[in-house]
C-alpha positions as CSV (number, residue, x, y, z in Angstrom):
1,M,24.4,-6.2,-18.8
2,K,22.4,-3.5,-17.2
3,N,20.2,-3.5,-20.1
4,I,19.3,-7.1,-20.5
5,P,16.2,-7.0,-17.8
6,R,14.8,-4.1,-19.7
7,I,15.1,-6.0,-23.1
8,L,13.7,-8.9,-21.5
9,A,10.7,-7.1,-20.1
10,V,9.9,-5.4,-23.4
11,I,9.8,-8.8,-25.7
12,P,6.6,-10.1,-24.1
13,L,5.0,-6.7,-25.1
14,L,6.6,-6.6,-28.6
15,T,5.1,-10.1,-29.2
16,L,1.5,-8.9,-28.5
17,L,1.6,-5.9,-31.0
18,G,-0.5,-6.7,-34.0
19,C,-1.6,-10.2,-33.3
20,A,-5.0,-11.5,-33.5
21,H,-7.0,-12.3,-30.3
22,P,-9.5,-14.8,-30.7
23,I,-12.9,-14.5,-29.3
24,V,-16.3,-16.4,-28.9
25,I,-19.4,-14.8,-29.8
26,S,-21.7,-17.5,-28.7
27,P,-24.8,-16.7,-26.7
28,R,-25.5,-18.2,-23.6
29,I,-27.8,-20.8,-24.5
30,E,-29.2,-21.0,-21.1
31,E,-30.7,-17.6,-21.2
32,L,-32.3,-17.9,-24.7
33,P,-36.3,-18.3,-24.2
34,Q,-37.1,-21.8,-23.3
35,E,-39.2,-24.3,-25.2
36,N,-42.5,-22.8,-26.6
37,S,-45.6,-24.8,-25.2
38,V,-47.2,-24.8,-28.8
39,R,-44.5,-25.5,-31.4
40,I,-45.1,-25.5,-35.2
41,D,-45.6,-29.0,-36.6
42,K,-42.9,-29.4,-38.9
43,V,-39.6,-30.8,-39.2
44,V,-36.6,-28.5,-40.2
45,G,-33.2,-28.7,-41.1
46,Y,-30.4,-26.2,-41.3
47,Y,-27.1,-26.4,-43.5
48,I,-24.0,-24.5,-42.6
49,S,-21.3,-25.2,-45.4
50,A,-17.9,-26.5,-44.3
51,T,-16.6,-23.2,-46.0
52,D,-19.0,-21.0,-43.7
53,M,-17.9,-23.2,-40.6
54,A,-14.6,-22.4,-41.0
55,A,-14.8,-18.9,-42.0
56,N,-12.5,-16.6,-39.7
57,I,-13.4,-13.2,-39.4
58,E,-10.5,-10.5,-38.2
59,T,-11.4,-6.9,-37.4
60,P,-9.6,-4.3,-35.8
61,G,-9.6,-4.2,-32.1
62,G,-8.4,-1.1,-31.1
63,G,-4.8,-0.1,-29.9
64,G,-3.4,-2.1,-32.9
65,D,-4.9,-5.3,-31.9
66,R,-7.1,-7.5,-33.9
67,I,-9.7,-9.8,-32.9
68,S,-10.8,-12.9,-34.7
69,Y,-14.0,-15.0,-34.4
70,H,-15.9,-17.8,-36.3
71,P,-19.2,-16.7,-36.7
72,Y,-21.2,-19.5,-37.9
73,K,-19.4,-21.8,-35.7
74,D,-19.9,-19.8,-32.8
75,I,-23.5,-19.4,-33.2
76,E,-24.5,-22.8,-34.4
77,A,-25.6,-24.3,-30.8
78,A,-27.9,-21.1,-30.3
79,L,-29.5,-21.4,-33.7
80,N,-30.3,-25.2,-33.0
81,K,-31.5,-24.2,-29.7
82,V,-33.8,-21.4,-31.1
83,L,-35.3,-23.6,-34.0
84,S,-35.7,-26.4,-31.4
85,N,-38.1,-24.0,-29.6
86,V,-40.2,-23.2,-32.3
87,Y,-40.2,-26.4,-34.6
88,K,-41.4,-30.1,-33.7
89,D,-37.8,-31.3,-35.0
90,V,-34.6,-29.7,-36.2
91,Y,-31.6,-31.3,-38.0
92,K,-28.5,-30.2,-39.0
93,L,-27.8,-31.3,-43.0
94,K,-24.7,-32.8,-44.1
95,S,-25.7,-31.3,-47.5
96,K,-28.7,-29.1,-48.3
97,N,-29.4,-31.0,-51.6
98,D,-29.5,-34.7,-50.1
99,A,-33.1,-35.8,-51.0
100,G,-32.6,-39.2,-49.1
101,E,-31.8,-37.4,-45.8
102,L,-34.7,-34.8,-46.0
103,A,-36.8,-37.5,-47.0
104,T,-35.8,-39.9,-44.3
105,N,-36.1,-37.2,-41.5
106,G,-39.3,-35.6,-43.3
107,I,-37.8,-32.2,-43.4
108,T,-40.3,-29.9,-44.9
109,Y,-38.0,-26.5,-44.5
110,V,-34.5,-26.0,-45.1
111,G,-32.4,-22.9,-44.0
112,S,-28.6,-22.6,-45.2
113,S,-26.1,-19.9,-44.7
114,P,-26.2,-17.1,-45.3
115,N,-29.8,-16.2,-44.7
116,Q,-31.1,-18.5,-47.2
117,V,-34.4,-20.3,-46.0
118,G,-36.9,-21.9,-48.4
119,R,-39.6,-24.4,-48.4
120,L,-39.1,-27.7,-50.1
121,P,-41.1,-28.6,-53.2
């Protein structure tokens, strides 16, 4: 009976060992540079695939812990803000090859994950 309080005190510590602690890597949007007075007169779109949006990265966090985060999901709002500061209009695309959506919105450039940016024909 004397050991029961000790065992109960150790159980929460054991549950924390080896588990992944989620973090969010989103920058503080309010600290990003504000809109430029002169923006590029182009309409751009960006596409992040569902696979990339769902990507979960796990890395060692020290002390046996692991850290997990969603890189594309976490930075999407900042990406939109930065593009909006530079270009006239910015759209998130449902598909990077949807000609109808590109034409309807007058999109000239499309960027897609990871690091693929291209001018439309």
